[in-house]
C-alpha positions as CSV (number, residue, x, y, z in Angstrom):
1,M,107.6,119.2,112.3
2,I,111.3,118.8,112.1
3,R,111.1,116.5,115.2
4,Q,108.7,114.3,113.6
5,F,111.0,114.0,110.5
6,I,113.9,113.0,112.7
7,V,111.8,110.3,114.5
8,V,110.6,108.9,111.1
9,A,114.0,109.0,109.6
10,A,115.5,107.2,112.7
11,L,112.9,104.5,112.5
12,I,113.7,103.9,108.8
13,L,117.4,104.0,109.3
14,F,117.4,101.5,112.1
15,G,114.8,99.2,110.5
16,L,112.1,99.9,113.0
17,A,109.5,101.2,110.7
18,P,106.4,99.2,110.2
19,A,106.8,96.7,107.4
20,Q,105.2,97.5,104.0
21,A,105.2,93.8,102.9
22,A,102.7,91.7,100.8
23,G,101.8,88.2,101.3
24,A,99.3,85.6,99.8
25,L,97.7,82.3,100.6
26,A,96.8,79.9,97.8
27,V,94.8,76.6,98.2
28,G,94.0,73.7,96.0
29,T,92.5,70.2,96.3
30,C,93.2,67.7,98.9
31,G,94.7,70.1,101.4
32,A,97.1,71.5,98.9
33,Y,98.5,75.0,99.9
34,G,101.1,77.6,99.3
35,E,101.9,80.7,101.3
36,A,104.0,83.6,100.8
37,H,104.9,86.6,103.1
38,D,107.3,89.6,103.2
39,F,107.2,90.2,99.4
40,P,107.9,93.7,98.1
41,N,104.3,93.6,96.2
42,A,101.1,91.7,95.8
43,S,101.7,90.2,92.5
44,A,105.1,88.8,93.6
45,A,103.5,87.2,96.7
46,R,100.6,85.7,94.7
47,A,103.0,84.1,92.1
48,S,105.2,82.7,94.9
49,A,102.1,81.1,96.7
50,L,100.7,79.6,93.5
51,R,104.3,78.0,92.9
52,E,104.3,76.6,96.3
53,C,100.8,75.1,96.0
54,R,101.6,71.5,94.9
55,G,98.0,70.3,94.1
56,Q,95.5,70.8,91.5
57,G,93.0,73.7,91.2
58,C,95.3,76.0,93.2
59,K,94.1,79.6,93.5
60,V,94.9,82.6,95.7
61,V,92.3,82.9,98.3
62,A,93.8,85.6,100.3
63,N,96.0,88.6,99.7
64,L,97.8,89.8,102.8
65,R,99.1,93.3,103.7
66,G,99.4,93.5,107.4
67,N,96.9,90.8,108.2
68,C,96.6,87.1,108.6
69,A,95.0,84.0,106.8
70,A,94.3,80.5,107.9
71,Y,93.4,77.4,106.0
72,A,91.5,74.5,107.7
73,V,90.8,70.9,106.3
74,D,89.0,68.0,107.6
75,S,91.9,65.8,108.8
76,A,89.8,62.6,108.6
77,N,89.3,63.4,104.8
78,P,91.8,66.0,103.5
79,C,90.0,65.8,100.0
80,G,86.8,66.6,101.7
81,M,85.7,69.8,103.5
82,S,88.2,72.7,103.8
83,A,87.7,76.4,104.4
84,H,89.9,79.6,104.6
85,A,89.5,83.0,106.3
86,S,91.6,86.0,106.9
87,G,91.6,89.0,109.2
88,P,93.6,91.4,111.2
89,H,94.5,88.8,114.0
90,L,95.7,85.3,113.6
91,G,93.5,83.9,116.2
92,K,90.4,85.3,114.6
93,A,91.4,84.0,111.1
94,Q,92.1,80.5,112.6
95,N,88.8,80.4,114.4
96,A,86.8,81.7,111.4
97,A,88.5,79.1,109.1
98,L,87.6,76.3,111.6
99,R,84.0,77.4,112.0
100,A,83.6,77.5,108.2
101,C,85.1,74.0,107.7
102,Y,82.8,72.5,110.4
103,S,79.7,74.4,109.0
104,T,80.3,73.0,105.5
105,G,80.3,69.3,107.0
106,G,83.9,68.8,108.3
107,K,84.0,66.2,111.1
108,D,87.7,66.7,112.4
109,C,88.7,70.1,111.1
110,V,92.3,71.3,111.9
111,I,94.3,74.3,110.7
112,R,96.6,73.1,107.9
113,V,98.5,76.4,107.5
114,F,98.4,80.0,108.6
115,V,100.3,83.0,107.5
116,C,100.6,86.6,108.7
117,D,102.3,89.4,107.0
118,G,103.8,92.9,107.4
119,R,103.0,94.0,111.0
């Protein structure tokens, strides 16, 4: 018991403990986005992502705590099809966002932004 406490205390002291951070992804029209990571709480992360999103109709589509999110748009028409996804691994989130973009009619979907938080 004492040994476990010492290990945990050392991890915290030397900054090696797992991050307990929050992040968010906001998206709007025509490829607009805002992302936030490593905030102390979810509400601060959401507010920051919305401030960074410089388009119309921006809304938070993913709250992050130790996971990833990706946003894909049709590069031929950024105001057309788009999609987002989140998951425990960056590659899976990116693949899911691209699949969703293509499945809704996108012709040349690309990842516009991705964000991971607190690992």
